[in-house]
N, C-alpha and C positions, 0 to 999 in steps of 0.2 A: 135289480135296483142298484144304482151307484150313489153313494153319499159323498159329498164334497164339503168339508168343513173349512171355514175361514174366519178371520177376525181376531186371531191371536196377536200378541205383540208384547211389548215391554211397557209397563205402567208402574207408577209409584204407588206405594201403599196408600189406601184410601181412595184410589181412583176407580174407574169403571171401564169395562169392556163389554162388547156385545159379540157373541159368537153366532155364526150362522152355519147351517148345514143344509145344502141344497140337494134334493134328490133328482136324479136323472135316470133315463132309460126305464121309466115307469109311467104308469097312468094313475089317475085319481083313485080308481077302484082298488088299486094295489096299495098306494101310499096312505090313503085316508084311514084304513083300518089298522095301520101299524101302531104299535106302542113304540114310542120314540124315547130316547134317553141320551144323556151326556155322561160319559165316564171320564176319568182322568187318571193319569199315572205320573207320579212324581219320581224323581231319580231315586233308585234303590228301593222303591216301594211297589206294592201290588196295585194293579188297576182297581179303582173303586167307582162305584156308582155315585154320581153326583145328584142327578135329578132325572125324573121320568115323567112322561105325560102319555096318557092313554088316548085312544081314539075319541073318547067322549070328553077329553081335556081334564080328566082327573090327574092331579099332580102329587108327587111326593119328592122329598129332598133328604139328603144326608144331613144329620144334625149340624154339622160344621158350617153349612152354607145357608141353613134355614134363616129366612128374613133378609138375606143379602143377595141371593140369586133368584132369578125367575125364569122358568122354562116356559116356552110357548111354541105354538105351531101355526102356520098359515097353510092350510091345505090347498087353497087356490094356487099358491106359489110353490107348493110341495117343499116347504122350507121349515126347518126347526131352528129355534133361537135359544140362546142362553144369555140373559142380561145379568151381568155380574157387577155388583156395586160393593163399595167398602172393601175392596180387595186387600188381602193380607199376603205377606210373603209366603205363608204356608199354602196358599192357593196356587203357587207356582207348579206347573205340571204341563204335560201334553194332554190336551182335551180331545176326546174322540166322540163322534156321534154314532148312534146305534139305532137300528130298527128291528123289530121282531113281531112275527105273527105266525101262528100255526106251524111251529117247527122250523120256519125259515128265519134266518137272522142276517143282518147286513151291518158291516162296519165301514165307517168312513176313515180316511187317513187322518192323522192327528194334526192339531194346530197348537203351537206352543204359546203358553201364557207364562210370562215372567213378571213377578211382582217384586219390585225393589223396595228395600226398607229405608 
């Protein structure tokens, strides 16, 4: 499974961005059961879990993005999304998509999100 993240960029505080993560070199029977997630890593900080969505679309979020970010998935397109609203400068980070199931895990390359004040 290869994961390709996109959608990062520069945005002013209060703005919105939508990240996408497309899975390739896989088939639905592999992608659909995956628990998918978005992580982020800010300069000088450890990578942290931002949001996670299971195969049955149960979701959870880190407290700092609750109510502002929405994670979703489109299994038909084998794509994971992160809708980010009301962005804050502290959301500035490289965002990574991640998939996991049964001891197998997959990381996408990062996409940079920069929020200016």
